[in-house]
C-alpha angles and dihedrals in degrees: 000000000000093000091047090053092049094046090055086068098049092110094047125087130217113253113256089230089057088052090051091052091048090051091052089049090052090050089050092053091044091052092049091049090047089055091054092049092046091055096038091250090296103145093188090064093057120097104215096197093049091046093054091048091050091047090055090053092047093049093047091050095045090046089056090049093050091049094048096048095033091225090162095059098082125099107251096216089057097045112156144158093292091059091050090050091053091051090048093054093043095052094040093052091047091051090047090053091050090051089051090051089051091051093050092046092053089046099051105031128074098231097027091237135106144155091268098044117111118197118247095240092048091050094052093046091049091047092055095045094044098051091044093049095044096050094040092050091054093055092041090055089048092050090047091052092051091047095048101039105028104034092090096047123099109241130205113232109224139181120211113217105215125048095203134097093291090051094053091046089051092052093049091048091053092048094050096052110086092194091064122074103200130151111195104213096179152327126256122208137172092215108099091206091065098046118110091014127112126246116190086346092304123114123245114222136189120252088253091082088075088067096047136068089274091096092053095041094054095031092235107195103171141028119202114204107216104166119126118216093015116165118247090237094055092044091054090049091053093047093047090050091052094046090050088062095041093250117151113236128213130182136219111219123236116281093250089063094054115113109258088339093302128109117237122202088231089065092060100092139171116277111259128219087247088068089059095046097041116105133205111304112263114219114209131191099275092169091061091049091049093050091054101040103039113107092000130120111248131188123203117189120197085028094158093059127089096264098035092049093052091046087055092050092051094044091056090067090060093058103232117196089236128007111193113192114197129190138139094218105097101191097045089047090051089051091049092050092051091048094050093045090054097046103029105025091140091058101044101083090097099038122107122196107207127187106209143134118236088218091062105094097191094047094049093043091053091051092050091046093048101044104024096209123211094198130035119191104193111202099143111119146121105254112169106110103207093041093051091047087064094038103042092149091066092041091056094042094052106027097041110022095031088055092044092053094049092045092051091049089049089057093044094051097040100249110183098215132014110193116193120202107218135168142235086245087075088071112091087340120215096182141050094250094056092042093052090051089051091052089051089052091050093050096049090047091052090050090053091053091051103037100028092134093077117009122038120204121210129181128203124199127193140149134247117332120224112245097003120146110284096007121143098252098061087047092053090049092054091047092050092049089051092052096255161216101209110216120217119178097216134000092232101043114126135187140185116240135199135165123260093243090052092050092050094046087056092051093051093045091049090050093060102032099045119102092197135276095045128128107212114210123197123221097247096182118217123350115246127226108238092215089059090050090054093048093050092048089054091052092045088055090056093247131129120233111237092016108052099016140009136220118219128190115225102180129250114310125235110300094358123139131199099236129034122213132204099201133033112244089245092056127091129202132228126200124247133199088281120062092217095054123070135179117232110219107215137174116284117241129212110238096214093053093046092046091051090050089054091049088056091045091053091051089053090045090058089060091059091222103146095192091056092043093054092041089058091049089054088055091053093043105035093182091060104113115170119233127198088350142122087243096064090098089066090066094060091072090052098052132045098235145353091271091060090050090051091049090050090054090054098042132007113231094186125089113255 
């Protein structure tokens, strides 16, 4: 009954005036005890009238100190060092005032004594007892609150990775949030000088404890990574180690993301799969980009997509004279406009949001004529492999002829740079989408070789982008939220991954550093097995594979291949000024021949015969060998037997 009564007040706080009265009562008791100590507990030696008079003076002085330093304003259950500091200054200042009164009394009275004079020894004894009692009572009340109100709650045992300033702030944040039930059992740190020492009364351990019986002994359920400026490699190692022992991992955001410079418990979130796939940040030459983009007119096609939208965000920081964002998707463009107006309202006076289709010659021509862009970043394309395999007409119309139309307009209107966003699926393509992007690459390269005096054409290739529309990770997240199963096409399928900001930094850098005709290839690191990604996402969600959720294999989709490539086997790479960016040296193409091939392709396109359309693309791109597709039969007429087709899928024998 008593506990039930107390718990009904867990969300209520003691009035600060009540705290002030309690503090004055503690001072009263301390003063009385000081009197007893001063006179060796001899009650006959104590003058009661004088003692009461002195007590009135002491209480009045301490009251003034409490009011000045507001030592009563803290919440008892969250008592900390700052509260103790306030009490120290309040009691010290009160004692100093009493000493000053003593000094004046001795100076201006005959006998140096008076009703409101407190002896020096009594003052010092009372000072020590008062400050000790006040501070101790605060922490005792706090401990009592924890005992009464939290003893019955189930707590989560947690380790904080990082025994630095961020780690201690994280611990204090957890302790001050009543909605969280955490018990910090220790810190972990990589610094040997901190190991086996105590921080805030809590031991600091080496990372090796995660591999011992420590986790089981203390029932460690979570690890919170609270290290600022940690490398991506080290962070992955920590997360992998925790996941191997079925420990949930959370992450403290960088200091610059803290709200008003203070960490909130709501900002401590579960580690995402992106944290495991993310690589070391790649720093590009932003000054060069700024020098080229500032005060220039820039077009971005496909601006409402994942890549185009991020290119737009990054371009805004370089203050272009006009930034024209073009996309045919009305709702995504509306969302982008609202986002940019909210985040970058001070930069949007020169931004134009244009609904337009890159296939519409009149619309695009009018835009080029009106704005006269110096840079065009072409990200508009159909990109979903299985969908384009079944809709090759649209893939050809947008990815090839949409690009051709924009590239021709760029030459006609004297655009300085035309930067095409391509994909690793254009290398040894096994699907219509990748093959159409390769044809677009070939055409823009041939234009550069023919019209290099004015417009320079640059291509960028990269792999899968984390979090982009339609990528595998958002799909896995939705499947996990729905309870599964998670669908993986093949147990051995692998992909390269990069973040959207990285991809767009590459595009911008390529746009200003390219001399024309290059295909810039990003160092994507190691390819990642998609099955491993699915398993780690399950663990990060706190689920158990085979118990809480299942993984099913659905087979390769139309046009899909097991391994993506960034360069054709016939291509070579050359270094650039940045170690993470390379130039793929590819075969030069004659513009007249390529243009004639596209004339023929357009004539076939007008017939709507998909078999003939794809057959013509295979002539233009000889290394295009269909995989798991209705168009595989077209390859049989190009190779002598099934073995040759299989060999071609493994390794292209044709020049790029």
